[in-house]
N, C-alpha and C positions, 0 to 999 in steps of 0.2 A: 756835721751839720755841712749841708751844701745848701749854697746859694747862687744868685747868677752874677757873672764876673761882671767886675765894674773896673774904670780906668785904673784904677788904685792896683789893683792883680794883674796888669800886665806887665810891667820888666820881670815879676817872678816868673807868671809863666811863659813866656817868651822865654829865657834862660832853658826853661825844663826844656822848652821844646826845642833849641838849638842842642842841649848836652844828647837831645834822642838821635837823632841825625848819624845814621840812614832810616833809620826805624819808622822815622816821619821826616817831610822833604823840608829843606831849609827854608827859612822865609828871612825877609827883611823884618825889622821891625815893626814901620810902615804897611809890610803886607799884611803879617799878623796882626796889628793891632784892627786892619780896615776887616780879617775877617772873622776878627772876633764880634764886629760889628753887625758883619752880614752873614753869618749864620743865623740859623732859626732861635736855638737857642745855645747858651752856653754856661755851664757851673765851673763851682770850683768848690772843693771839699778840704773837709776841716777833720783834722783827728778829736778826739775824748779832748786832747791838752788844748786843742785848741790851734795845731801847726795847720800851715796848709799845706795839702798831703797831691793832690791832684787838681786836672780837671779836664772839661768835653769840650770839642764843638759838635754840634749838630743840623745838620739840615733835612731839613722835611721834603714834600714832595712840591710846593709851591715856590721854593727856592730858589732866586735866580743863581745857578754858580758852577762856572765853567770847569770843570774836574770831569777828567774824561769817567773814573771810578765812580762818580756819582751819577754822571749819565747812564751809566749804564744800568743801575738801579731804579732811575727815572724813566726811561724807558720802558720797563718792566713792570714800576707796584705803582697801586694809587693812593695810597695810605701807609707811609714809611717813613722811617728815620733813619738819616744816614749818618755813622760815628766819621766824620773825617781826620776827626783827633784824639786821642785820649793817653792821656801822661800820667802816670803815677810817679811822683820823684822818686829815684833810686834807692833811699836810705828809708823809703815808705813801702816798698814792692814787696810782696808777698804777704802780704797783713790783711787782703780782703776788701782794701781801697778799691779795685777796681771792679770788681763784685758787686759792693754798695752803690757805686757811681751809675753800674746798669739799669741794678735792682730800681733806686729812684726812678733814671730816666723814665723805663718800661710801666712801673705804677705811677708815672705823673702823667706819660703823654698815651699811653696805652696805644702802640702803633699798630697794626697790622704785621707788618713787618719793618721787624731793626736789623741795617746793615751793616757793612763795612768792607774793607782790604787789608788784608796782611799780606807782605812782602813774603814771597816765598825765596826770592833772588833780587839782594841780597838777604838772605834769609832772618827771621825775627822771631826763633825758636821759643820764647817766651810768648809772643803775643799770641802764636800759634797754637801753643797747650793752652793759656788760657780762655781763646775762645771755641776752641773743642771742650773743655770742662766745663764750660758756661751750657754749652746745648749748640755753639753755630754748626751749621751744616755748611759746607761748600757748594756752591751753582754754576762755579765757573772761572775760569782762568784767564788773564790778560796782560800783555807788557805794555807799559807806560812810563816813559822816558828812562828805556836803561833799564825798567823793576819789571821783576814778572810778579804778581799780583793773586792772590787768592780772595775771590770774591765769596762774601758769608752772611748767609741770613740766619735771622733767631725769631721764630714766632712762637710764643707763648699758648701754651694749649694742646 
């Protein structure tokens, strides 16, 4: 099951976020809560046993978001969904949940371009492999806050 994130979910998914640093940036709980409200879409995913397993924050071309990575895509595309963060809890990784979340987002929202960035420095090898396997292609790289990121896009079809 995948559903919209509510205030009840914030403590758990915030803990997942912080346990995933440096693959994602650290935020205060207040910053994280605001981000969950201000993004275009946010979803939490559950296993067939009703255990929470992961979440995703998404921004579209209409969202106001002060992020250099988001701005990179906003300056290039008119109809897109940007993945600001996707996290699958460590104990649930490599079970297909990330792919299920992406499939749900693409099937639900049908963006022309689905985009994200993944750290090259420091390397997030697992995420790079996942995105390559899913079919994302690198369209550029940039340095943001002492990190080098690979800017990736996916278009269905």
